[in-house]
Jmol script that loads the backbone (N, CA, C; Angstrom):
load data "model"
ATOM      1  N   MET A   1      15.202 -18.578 -12.807  1.00  0.00           N
ATOM      2  CA  MET A   1      15.431 -16.871 -13.238  1.00  0.00           C
ATOM      3  C   MET A   1      14.605 -15.775 -12.982  1.00  0.00           C
ATOM      4  N   ALA A   2      13.380 -16.347 -14.225  1.00  0.00           N
ATOM      5  CA  ALA A   2      12.298 -15.221 -13.674  1.00  0.00           C
ATOM      6  C   ALA A   2      11.757 -15.614 -12.382  1.00  0.00           C
ATOM      7  N   ASP A   3      11.714 -17.388 -11.821  1.00  0.00           N
ATOM      8  CA  ASP A   3      10.934 -17.290 -10.392  1.00  0.00           C
ATOM      9  C   ASP A   3      11.507 -16.316  -9.218  1.00  0.00           C
ATOM     10  N   ALA A   4      13.027 -16.399  -9.214  1.00  0.00           N
ATOM     11  CA  ALA A   4      14.113 -15.054  -8.402  1.00  0.00           C
ATOM     12  C   ALA A   4      13.419 -14.185  -8.859  1.00  0.00           C
ATOM     13  N   GLY A   5      13.621 -13.791  -9.453  1.00  0.00           N
ATOM     14  CA  GLY A   5      13.510 -12.034  -9.943  1.00  0.00           C
ATOM     15  C   GLY A   5      11.891 -12.000  -9.524  1.00  0.00           C
ATOM     16  N   GLN A   6      10.563 -12.868  -9.629  1.00  0.00           N
ATOM     17  CA  GLN A   6       9.424 -12.050  -9.478  1.00  0.00           C
ATOM     18  C   GLN A   6       9.571 -12.083  -7.550  1.00  0.00           C
ATOM     19  N   LEU A   7      10.338 -13.319  -6.870  1.00  0.00           N
ATOM     20  CA  LEU A   7      11.101 -13.080  -5.425  1.00  0.00           C
ATOM     21  C   LEU A   7      10.853 -11.936  -4.892  1.00  0.00           C
ATOM     22  N   ALA A   8      12.178 -11.215  -5.390  1.00  0.00           N
ATOM     23  CA  ALA A   8      12.348 -10.727  -4.970  1.00  0.00           C
ATOM     24  C   ALA A   8      11.414  -8.979  -5.076  1.00  0.00           C
ATOM     25  N   VAL A   9      10.383  -9.264  -6.032  1.00  0.00           N
ATOM     26  CA  VAL A   9       9.445  -8.147  -5.284  1.00  0.00           C
ATOM     27  C   VAL A   9       8.470  -7.781  -4.318  1.00  0.00           C
ATOM     28  N   MET A  10       8.987  -9.171  -3.486  1.00  0.00           N
ATOM     29  CA  MET A  10       8.558  -9.328  -2.129  1.00  0.00           C
ATOM     30  C   MET A  10       9.275  -8.592  -1.455  1.00  0.00           C
ATOM     31  N   PRO A  11      10.264  -8.301  -1.061  1.00  0.00           N
ATOM     32  CA  PRO A  11      11.159  -7.434  -0.211  1.00  0.00           C
ATOM     33  C   PRO A  11      11.410  -6.065  -1.109  1.00  0.00           C
ATOM     34  N   VAL A  12      11.579  -6.146  -2.859  1.00  0.00           N
ATOM     35  CA  VAL A  12      11.746  -4.753  -3.094  1.00  0.00           C
ATOM     36  C   VAL A  12      10.167  -4.298  -2.798  1.00  0.00           C
ATOM     37  N   CYS A  13       8.960  -4.649  -2.645  1.00  0.00           N
ATOM     38  CA  CYS A  13       7.461  -3.601  -2.808  1.00  0.00           C
ATOM     39  C   CYS A  13       7.619  -3.161  -1.338  1.00  0.00           C
ATOM     40  N   VAL A  14       7.839  -4.697   0.169  1.00  0.00           N
ATOM     41  CA  VAL A  14       7.559  -3.915   1.652  1.00  0.00           C
ATOM     42  C   VAL A  14       8.734  -2.006   1.605  1.00  0.00           C
ATOM     43  N   PHE A  15       9.963  -3.070   0.988  1.00  0.00           N
ATOM     44  CA  PHE A  15      10.799  -1.783   1.334  1.00  0.00           C
ATOM     45  C   PHE A  15      10.643  -0.017   0.655  1.00  0.00           C
ATOM     46  N   GLY A  16       9.988  -0.536  -0.438  1.00  0.00           N
ATOM     47  CA  GLY A  16       9.423   0.747  -0.946  1.00  0.00           C
ATOM     48  C   GLY A  16       7.794   1.511  -0.488  1.00  0.00           C
ATOM     49  N   TYR A  17       6.928   0.284   1.009  1.00  0.00           N
ATOM     50  CA  TYR A  17       6.219   1.401   0.686  1.00  0.00           C
ATOM     51  C   TYR A  17       6.869   2.408   2.227  1.00  0.00           C
ATOM     52  N   ILE A  18       7.629   1.866   3.408  1.00  0.00           N
ATOM     53  CA  ILE A  18       8.150   1.674   4.544  1.00  0.00           C
ATOM     54  C   ILE A  18       8.184   3.844   4.764  1.00  0.00           C
ATOM     55  N   PRO A  19       8.744   4.099   3.825  1.00  0.00           N
ATOM     56  CA  PRO A  19       9.304   5.249   3.810  1.00  0.00           C
ATOM     57  C   PRO A  19       8.179   6.128   3.486  1.00  0.00           C
ATOM     58  N   GLN A  20       6.722   5.873   3.413  1.00  0.00           N
ATOM     59  CA  GLN A  20       5.003   6.435   2.734  1.00  0.00           C
ATOM     60  C   GLN A  20       4.912   5.832   4.326  1.00  0.00           C
ATOM     61  N   TRP A  21       4.787   4.886   4.763  1.00  0.00           N
ATOM     62  CA  TRP A  21       4.256   4.541   6.457  1.00  0.00           C
ATOM     63  C   TRP A  21       5.121   5.437   6.903  1.00  0.00           C
ATOM     64  N   LEU A  22       5.976   5.622   7.156  1.00  0.00           N
ATOM     65  CA  LEU A  22       6.198   6.148   7.986  1.00  0.00           C
ATOM     66  C   LEU A  22       6.255   7.945   7.822  1.00  0.00           C
ATOM     67  N   THR A  23       6.157   7.925   6.526  1.00  0.00           N
ATOM     68  CA  THR A  23       6.155   9.729   6.530  1.00  0.00           C
ATOM     69  C   THR A  23       4.675   9.761   7.135  1.00  0.00           C
ATOM     70  N   ILE A  24       3.358   9.111   6.836  1.00  0.00           N
ATOM     71  CA  ILE A  24       2.098   9.523   6.975  1.00  0.00           C
ATOM     72  C   ILE A  24       2.210   9.066   8.638  1.00  0.00           C
ATOM     73  N   LEU A  25       2.896   7.913   9.230  1.00  0.00           N
ATOM     74  CA  LEU A  25       2.139   8.517  10.839  1.00  0.00           C
ATOM     75  C   LEU A  25       3.438   9.262  12.277  1.00  0.00           C
ATOM     76  N   ARG A  26       4.467   9.317  11.272  1.00  0.00           N
ATOM     77  CA  ARG A  26       5.226  11.287  12.246  1.00  0.00           C
ATOM     78  C   ARG A  26       4.969  12.622  11.770  1.00  0.00           C
ATOM     79  N   ASN A  27       4.379  11.959  10.303  1.00  0.00           N
ATOM     80  CA  ASN A  27       3.399  13.698  10.543  1.00  0.00           C
ATOM     81  C   ASN A  27       1.540  13.609  10.702  1.00  0.00           C
ATOM     82  N   ARG A  28       0.708  12.403  11.030  1.00  0.00           N
ATOM     83  CA  ARG A  28       0.059  11.870  11.176  1.00  0.00           C
ATOM     84  C   ARG A  28      -0.951  12.949  10.491  1.00  0.00           C
ATOM     85  N   SER A  29      -0.620  12.751   8.910  1.00  0.00           N
ATOM     86  CA  SER A  29      -1.772  12.784   8.772  1.00  0.00           C
ATOM     87  C   SER A  29      -1.440  12.468   7.299  1.00  0.00           C
ATOM     88  N   SER A  30      -2.188  12.131   5.588  1.00  0.00           N
ATOM     89  CA  SER A  30      -2.346  11.554   5.013  1.00  0.00           C
ATOM     90  C   SER A  30      -3.322  12.322   3.862  1.00  0.00           C
ATOM     91  N   ALA A  31      -3.049  13.963   3.848  1.00  0.00           N
ATOM     92  CA  ALA A  31      -3.287  14.795   3.676  1.00  0.00           C
ATOM     93  C   ALA A  31      -3.053  15.210   1.706  1.00  0.00           C
ATOM     94  N   ASP A  32      -1.306  14.395   1.849  1.00  0.00           N
ATOM     95  CA  ASP A  32      -0.920  15.059   0.566  1.00  0.00           C
ATOM     96  C   ASP A  32      -1.276  13.820   0.163  1.00  0.00           C
ATOM     97  N   ILE A  33      -1.454  12.329   0.262  1.00  0.00           N
ATOM     98  CA  ILE A  33      -1.684  12.065  -0.650  1.00  0.00           C
ATOM     99  C   ILE A  33      -3.345  11.556  -1.272  1.00  0.00           C
ATOM    100  N   SER A  34      -3.156  11.233  -2.658  1.00  0.00           N
ATOM    101  CA  SER A  34      -4.183  11.414  -3.128  1.00  0.00           C
ATOM    102  C   SER A  34      -5.191   9.751  -2.579  1.00  0.00           C
ATOM    103  N   LEU A  35      -6.647  10.175  -2.342  1.00  0.00           N
ATOM    104  CA  LEU A  35      -7.616   9.320  -1.680  1.00  0.00           C
ATOM    105  C   LEU A  35      -7.915   8.143  -2.382  1.00  0.00           C
ATOM    106  N   TRP A  36      -8.098   8.691  -4.507  1.00  0.00           N
ATOM    107  CA  TRP A  36      -8.444   8.102  -5.427  1.00  0.00           C
ATOM    108  C   TRP A  36      -7.148   7.420  -6.021  1.00  0.00           C
ATOM    109  N   ALA A  37      -6.490   8.253  -5.936  1.00  0.00           N
ATOM    110  CA  ALA A  37      -5.198   6.767  -5.830  1.00  0.00           C
ATOM    111  C   ALA A  37      -4.758   6.457  -5.499  1.00  0.00           C
ATOM    112  N   GLN A  38      -4.770   6.324  -4.621  1.00  0.00           N
ATOM    113  CA  GLN A  38      -4.809   5.386  -3.618  1.00  0.00           C
ATOM    114  C   GLN A  38      -5.875   4.015  -3.772  1.00  0.00           C
ATOM    115  N   LEU A  39      -7.047   4.460  -3.682  1.00  0.00           N
ATOM    116  CA  LEU A  39      -8.488   3.401  -4.147  1.00  0.00           C
ATOM    117  C   LEU A  39      -8.313   3.138  -6.032  1.00  0.00           C
ATOM    118  N   LEU A  40      -7.053   3.608  -6.361  1.00  0.00           N
ATOM    119  CA  LEU A  40      -7.062   2.923  -7.594  1.00  0.00           C
ATOM    120  C   LEU A  40      -5.616   1.810  -7.690  1.00  0.00           C
ATOM    121  N   TRP A  41      -5.121   2.001  -7.036  1.00  0.00           N
ATOM    122  CA  TRP A  41      -3.882   0.699  -6.764  1.00  0.00           C
ATOM    123  C   TRP A  41      -4.823   0.100  -6.267  1.00  0.00           C
ATOM    124  N   LEU A  42      -6.043   0.013  -5.141  1.00  0.00           N
ATOM    125  CA  LEU A  42      -5.532  -1.157  -4.244  1.00  0.00           C
ATOM    126  C   LEU A  42      -6.993  -1.760  -4.971  1.00  0.00           C
ATOM    127  N   LEU A  43      -7.247  -1.053  -6.439  1.00  0.00           N
ATOM    128  CA  LEU A  43      -7.532  -2.314  -7.165  1.00  0.00           C
ATOM    129  C   LEU A  43      -7.213  -2.728  -8.618  1.00  0.00           C
ATOM    130  N   GLY A  44      -6.627  -1.945  -9.029  1.00  0.00           N
ATOM    131  CA  GLY A  44      -5.505  -2.542  -9.019  1.00  0.00           C
ATOM    132  C   GLY A  44      -4.712  -3.801  -8.670  1.00  0.00           C
ATOM    133  N   SER A  45      -3.823  -3.670  -7.941  1.00  0.00           N
ATOM    134  CA  SER A  45      -3.369  -4.810  -6.689  1.00  0.00           C
ATOM    135  C   SER A  45      -4.065  -5.703  -6.415  1.00  0.00           C
ATOM    136  N   THR A  46      -6.011  -5.723  -6.392  1.00  0.00           N
ATOM    137  CA  THR A  46      -7.059  -6.639  -6.018  1.00  0.00           C
ATOM    138  C   THR A  46      -6.347  -7.862  -7.241  1.00  0.00           C
ATOM    139  N   LEU A  47      -6.724  -6.334  -8.461  1.00  0.00           N
ATOM    140  CA  LEU A  47      -7.130  -7.955 -10.309  1.00  0.00           C
ATOM    141  C   LEU A  47      -6.497  -8.238 -10.070  1.00  0.00           C
ATOM    142  N   ALA A  48      -4.410  -7.452  -9.940  1.00  0.00           N
ATOM    143  CA  ALA A  48      -4.042  -8.655  -9.956  1.00  0.00           C
ATOM    144  C   ALA A  48      -2.794 -10.213  -8.748  1.00  0.00           C
ATOM    145  N   PHE A  49      -3.902  -9.744  -7.973  1.00  0.00           N
ATOM    146  CA  PHE A  49      -3.414 -10.941  -6.909  1.00  0.00           C
ATOM    147  C   PHE A  49      -4.188 -11.594  -7.483  1.00  0.00           C
ATOM    148  N   PHE A  50      -5.770 -11.530  -7.846  1.00  0.00           N
ATOM    149  CA  PHE A  50      -6.562 -12.442  -8.593  1.00  0.00           C
ATOM    150  C   PHE A  50      -5.998 -13.376  -9.488  1.00  0.00           C
ATOM    151  N   TYR A  51      -5.794 -12.650 -10.913  1.00  0.00           N
ATOM    152  CA  TYR A  51      -4.991 -13.137 -11.894  1.00  0.00           C
ATOM    153  C   TYR A  51      -4.247 -14.106 -11.100  1.00  0.00           C
ATOM    154  N   ALA A  52      -3.504 -13.700  -9.835  1.00  0.00           N
ATOM    155  CA  ALA A  52      -2.081 -15.060  -9.999  1.00  0.00           C
ATOM    156  C   ALA A  52      -2.408 -16.107  -9.458  1.00  0.00           C
ATOM    157  N   ALA A  53      -4.142 -16.513  -8.475  1.00  0.00           N
ATOM    158  CA  ALA A  53      -4.682 -16.716  -8.219  1.00  0.00           C
ATOM    159  C   ALA A  53      -5.019 -18.033  -8.843  1.00  0.00           C
ATOM    160  N   VAL A  54      -5.619 -16.948 -10.067  1.00  0.00           N
ATOM    161  CA  VAL A  54      -5.960 -18.298 -10.849  1.00  0.00           C
ATOM    162  C   VAL A  54      -5.706 -19.009 -11.858  1.00  0.00           C
ATOM    163  N   HIS A  55      -3.848 -18.297 -11.846  1.00  0.00           N
ATOM    164  CA  HIS A  55      -3.610 -18.421 -13.259  1.00  0.00           C
ATOM    165  C   HIS A  55      -2.202 -20.420 -11.680  1.00  0.00           C
ATOM    166  N   SER A  56      -2.732 -19.170 -10.658  1.00  0.00           N
ATOM    167  CA  SER A  56      -1.504 -20.398  -9.833  1.00  0.00           C
ATOM    168  C   SER A  56      -2.387 -21.688  -9.515  1.00  0.00           C
ATOM    169  N   MET A  57      -3.541 -21.666  -9.863  1.00  0.00           N
ATOM    170  CA  MET A  57      -4.704 -22.924  -9.876  1.00  0.00           C
ATOM    171  C   MET A  57      -4.486 -23.510 -11.307  1.00  0.00           C
ATOM    172  N   VAL A  58      -4.609 -23.493 -12.281  1.00  0.00           N
ATOM    173  CA  VAL A  58      -3.767 -24.173 -13.955  1.00  0.00           C
ATOM    174  C   VAL A  58      -2.577 -24.404 -14.163  1.00  0.00           C
ATOM    175  N   SER A  59      -1.152 -23.946 -13.174  1.00  0.00           N
ATOM    176  CA  SER A  59      -0.324 -23.704 -13.550  1.00  0.00           C
ATOM    177  C   SER A  59       0.373 -24.186 -12.818  1.00  0.00           C
ATOM    178  N   ILE A  60       1.555 -24.872 -12.408  1.00  0.00           N
ATOM    179  CA  ILE A  60       2.330 -25.089 -10.964  1.00  0.00           C
ATOM    180  C   ILE A  60       2.720 -24.190 -10.516  1.00  0.00           C
ATOM    181  N   GLY A  61       3.916 -23.371 -11.880  1.00  0.00           N
ATOM    182  CA  GLY A  61       5.038 -22.823 -11.572  1.00  0.00           C
ATOM    183  C   GLY A  61       4.613 -20.668 -11.336  1.00  0.00           C
ATOM    184  N   ALA A  62       2.997 -21.036 -11.148  1.00  0.00           N
ATOM    185  CA  ALA A  62       2.799 -19.475 -10.488  1.00  0.00           C
ATOM    186  C   ALA A  62       3.103 -19.047  -8.636  1.00  0.00           C
ATOM    187  N   LEU A  63       3.447 -19.808  -7.960  1.00  0.00           N
ATOM    188  CA  LEU A  63       3.517 -19.513  -6.865  1.00  0.00           C
ATOM    189  C   LEU A  63       4.855 -18.462  -6.754  1.00  0.00           C
ATOM    190  N   PRO A  64       5.916 -18.361  -7.241  1.00  0.00           N
ATOM    191  CA  PRO A  64       6.249 -16.818  -7.202  1.00  0.00           C
ATOM    192  C   PRO A  64       5.513 -15.859  -7.350  1.00  0.00           C
ATOM    193  N   LEU A  65       4.609 -15.423  -8.704  1.00  0.00           N
ATOM    194  CA  LEU A  65       3.367 -14.466  -8.992  1.00  0.00           C
ATOM    195  C   LEU A  65       2.070 -14.211  -7.665  1.00  0.00           C
ATOM    196  N   LEU A  66       2.147 -15.540  -7.743  1.00  0.00           N
ATOM    197  CA  LEU A  66       0.951 -14.531  -6.482  1.00  0.00           C
ATOM    198  C   LEU A  66       1.375 -14.726  -5.265  1.00  0.00           C
ATOM    199  N   LEU A  67       2.672 -14.899  -4.663  1.00  0.00           N
ATOM    200  CA  LEU A  67       3.438 -14.486  -3.508  1.00  0.00           C
ATOM    201  C   LEU A  67       3.965 -13.008  -4.436  1.00  0.00           C
ATOM    202  N   SER A  68       4.403 -12.436  -4.849  1.00  0.00           N
ATOM    203  CA  SER A  68       4.572 -11.288  -4.648  1.00  0.00           C
ATOM    204  C   SER A  68       3.226 -10.308  -5.145  1.00  0.00           C
ATOM    205  N   SER A  69       2.164 -10.780  -5.795  1.00  0.00           N
ATOM    206  CA  SER A  69       1.375 -10.372  -6.498  1.00  0.00           C
ATOM    207  C   SER A  69       0.532 -10.197  -4.641  1.00  0.00           C
ATOM    208  N   PHE A  70       0.719 -11.592  -3.727  1.00  0.00           N
ATOM    209  CA  PHE A  70      -0.167 -10.520  -2.434  1.00  0.00           C
ATOM    210  C   PHE A  70       0.463 -10.270  -1.756  1.00  0.00           C
ATOM    211  N   SER A  71       2.262 -10.209  -1.518  1.00  0.00           N
ATOM    212  CA  SER A  71       2.822  -8.905   0.015  1.00  0.00           C
ATOM    213  C   SER A  71       2.875  -7.297  -0.870  1.00  0.00           C
ATOM    214  N   ASN A  72       2.446  -7.355  -2.831  1.00  0.00           N
ATOM    215  CA  ASN A  72       1.523  -5.845  -2.936  1.00  0.00           C
ATOM    216  C   ASN A  72       0.659  -5.391  -2.581  1.00  0.00           C
ATOM    217  N   LEU A  73      -0.522  -6.985  -2.562  1.00  0.00           N
ATOM    218  CA  LEU A  73      -1.514  -6.020  -1.920  1.00  0.00           C
ATOM    219  C   LEU A  73      -1.788  -6.042  -0.824  1.00  0.00           C
ATOM    220  N   ALA A  74      -1.168  -6.481  -0.015  1.00  0.00           N
ATOM    221  CA  ALA A  74      -0.810  -6.878   1.266  1.00  0.00           C
ATOM    222  C   ALA A  74       0.226  -4.653   1.561  1.00  0.00           C
ATOM    223  N   CYS A  75       1.097  -4.450   0.498  1.00  0.00           N
ATOM    224  CA  CYS A  75       1.462  -3.031   1.052  1.00  0.00           C
ATOM    225  C   CYS A  75       0.633  -2.060   0.581  1.00  0.00           C
ATOM    226  N   VAL A  76      -0.372  -2.158  -0.261  1.00  0.00           N
ATOM    227  CA  VAL A  76      -1.539  -1.362  -0.982  1.00  0.00           C
ATOM    228  C   VAL A  76      -2.537  -0.516   0.771  1.00  0.00           C
ATOM    229  N   VAL A  77      -3.238  -2.321   0.852  1.00  0.00           N
ATOM    230  CA  VAL A  77      -4.143  -2.356   2.254  1.00  0.00           C
ATOM    231  C   VAL A  77      -3.630  -1.873   2.691  1.00  0.00           C
ATOM    232  N   VAL A  78      -2.433  -2.136   3.366  1.00  0.00           N
ATOM    233  CA  VAL A  78      -1.971  -0.988   4.549  1.00  0.00           C
ATOM    234  C   VAL A  78      -2.048   0.370   3.980  1.00  0.00           C
ATOM    235  N   THR A  79      -1.324   0.286   2.979  1.00  0.00           N
ATOM    236  CA  THR A  79      -1.129   1.891   2.901  1.00  0.00           C
ATOM    237  C   THR A  79      -2.689   2.897   2.512  1.00  0.00           C
ATOM    238  N   THR A  80      -3.788   1.928   2.481  1.00  0.00           N
ATOM    239  CA  THR A  80      -4.855   2.466   2.608  1.00  0.00           C
ATOM    240  C   THR A  80      -5.675   2.177   3.956  1.00  0.00           C
ATOM    241  N   MET A  81      -5.383   1.539   4.325  1.00  0.00           N
ATOM    242  CA  MET A  81      -5.936   1.661   5.700  1.00  0.00           C
ATOM    243  C   MET A  81      -5.420   3.689   6.532  1.00  0.00           C
ATOM    244  N   LEU A  82      -4.008   3.884   6.434  1.00  0.00           N
ATOM    245  CA  LEU A  82      -3.271   4.945   7.003  1.00  0.00           C
ATOM    246  C   LEU A  82      -3.260   6.046   6.252  1.00  0.00           C
ATOM    247  N   VAL A  83      -4.163   5.852   4.757  1.00  0.00           N
ATOM    248  CA  VAL A  83      -4.384   7.197   4.120  1.00  0.00           C
ATOM    249  C   VAL A  83      -6.050   6.860   5.073  1.00  0.00           C
ATOM    250  N   LEU A  84      -6.865   6.140   4.884  1.00  0.00           N
ATOM    251  CA  LEU A  84      -8.097   7.048   5.380  1.00  0.00           C
ATOM    252  C   LEU A  84      -8.094   7.240   6.538  1.00  0.00           C
ATOM    253  N   GLY A  85      -6.977   6.267   7.449  1.00  0.00           N
ATOM    254  CA  GLY A  85      -6.823   6.581   8.879  1.00  0.00           C
ATOM    255  C   GLY A  85      -6.799   7.698   9.799  1.00  0.00           C
ATOM    256  N   PHE A  86      -5.781   8.514   8.493  1.00  0.00           N
ATOM    257  CA  PHE A  86      -4.546   9.698   8.573  1.00  0.00           C
ATOM    258  C   PHE A  86      -5.363  10.339   8.134  1.00  0.00           C
ATOM    259  N   ARG A  87      -6.879  10.813   7.745  1.00  0.00           N
ATOM    260  CA  ARG A  87      -7.085  11.220   7.109  1.00  0.00           C
ATOM    261  C   ARG A  87      -7.830  13.007   7.526  1.00  0.00           C
ATOM    262  N   ARG A  88      -7.841  12.500   8.813  1.00  0.00           N
ATOM    263  CA  ARG A  88      -8.164  13.422   9.771  1.00  0.00           C
ATOM    264  C   ARG A  88      -7.346  14.047  10.349  1.00  0.00           C
ATOM    265  N   GLY A  89      -6.850  13.345  10.243  1.00  0.00           N
ATOM    266  CA  GLY A  89      -5.532  14.431  11.215  1.00  0.00           C
ATOM    267  C   GLY A  89      -5.476  15.175  10.652  1.00  0.00           C
ATOM    268  N   ALA A  90      -5.207  16.099   9.736  1.00  0.00           N
ATOM    269  CA  ALA A  90      -4.579  17.183   8.819  1.00  0.00           C
ATOM    270  C   ALA A  90      -5.790  18.067   9.575  1.00  0.00           C
ATOM    271  N   LYS A  91      -6.616  17.884   9.406  1.00  0.00           N
ATOM    272  CA  LYS A  91      -7.676  19.066   9.883  1.00  0.00           C
ATOM    273  C   LYS A  91      -7.233  19.513  11.501  1.00  0.00           C
ATOM    274  N   SER A  92      -7.507  18.303  13.029  1.00  0.00           N
ATOM    275  CA  SER A  92      -7.283  17.755  14.179  1.00  0.00           C
ATOM    276  C   SER A  92      -6.237  19.589  14.145  1.00  0.00           C
ATOM    277  N   GLN A  93      -5.573  18.978  13.930  1.00  0.00           N
ATOM    278  CA  GLN A  93      -4.010  19.429  12.746  1.00  0.00           C
ATOM    279  C   GLN A  93      -4.031  20.902  12.662  1.00  0.00           C
ATOM    280  N   LEU A  94      -4.217  20.997  12.009  1.00  0.00           N
ATOM    281  CA  LEU A  94      -4.620  22.848  12.032  1.00  0.00           C
ATOM    282  C   LEU A  94      -5.674  23.427  12.739  1.00  0.00           C
ATOM    283  N   ASN A  95      -6.269  23.164  13.345  1.00  0.00           N
ATOM    284  CA  ASN A  95      -6.812  23.295  14.451  1.00  0.00           C
ATOM    285  C   ASN A  95      -5.943  23.426  15.602  1.00  0.00           C
ATOM    286  N   GLU A  96      -5.443  22.790  15.729  1.00  0.00           N
ATOM    287  CA  GLU A  96      -5.191  22.506  17.403  1.00  0.00           C
ATOM    288  C   GLU A  96      -3.976  23.365  16.917  1.00  0.00           C
ATOM    289  N   SER A  97      -2.517  23.572  15.580  1.00  0.00           N
ATOM    290  CA  SER A  97      -1.874  24.572  15.523  1.00  0.00           C
ATOM    291  C   SER A  97      -2.523  26.667  16.187  1.00  0.00           C
ATOM    292  N   GLU A  98      -3.811  26.252  15.089  1.00  0.00           N
ATOM    293  CA  GLU A  98      -4.421  27.496  15.176  1.00  0.00           C
ATOM    294  C   GLU A  98      -5.437  28.147  17.127  1.00  0.00           C
ATOM    295  N   ARG A  99      -5.574  26.163  17.468  1.00  0.00           N
ATOM    296  CA  ARG A  99      -5.922  27.146  18.467  1.00  0.00           C
ATOM    297  C   ARG A  99      -4.550  27.688  19.774  1.00  0.00           C
ATOM    298  N   GLU A 100      -3.227  26.843  19.406  1.00  0.00           N
ATOM    299  CA  GLU A 100      -2.137  27.034  19.782  1.00  0.00           C
ATOM    300  C   GLU A 100      -1.422  28.681  19.365  1.00  0.00           C
ATOM    301  N   LYS A 101      -2.383  29.270  18.275  1.00  0.00           N
ATOM    302  CA  LYS A 101      -2.416  30.451  18.317  1.00  0.00           C
ATOM    303  C   LYS A 101      -2.029  31.795  18.489  1.00  0.00           C
ATOM    304  N   ARG A 102      -3.514  31.240  19.473  1.00  0.00           N
ATOM    305  CA  ARG A 102      -4.588  31.913  19.952  1.00  0.00           C
ATOM    306  C   ARG A 102      -3.842  32.980  20.724  1.00  0.00           C
TER     307      ARG A 102
END
end "model"
wireframe off; spacefill off
backbone 0.3
color backbone group
């Protein structure tokens, strides 16, 4: 039962990040997202994945934990890449809107 719950983390995690990804892509900006908070999520997810990897080496039943930790880490990496990639997007959009007003 616990393994099934742990495996359920994967789709919930992915579906939880999709609205954030779509918002960043639609707005072409990540100005509203704290970079420091995102980097802390990345650090926390990396540590959780490391723990799961070590735990899976010593415990046979740790595969669900490893898979869910990996899926969360992958989602955080994608989000961090989007935040960094669209960080300058807000400034360029402001410049475009200022040019349109003139």
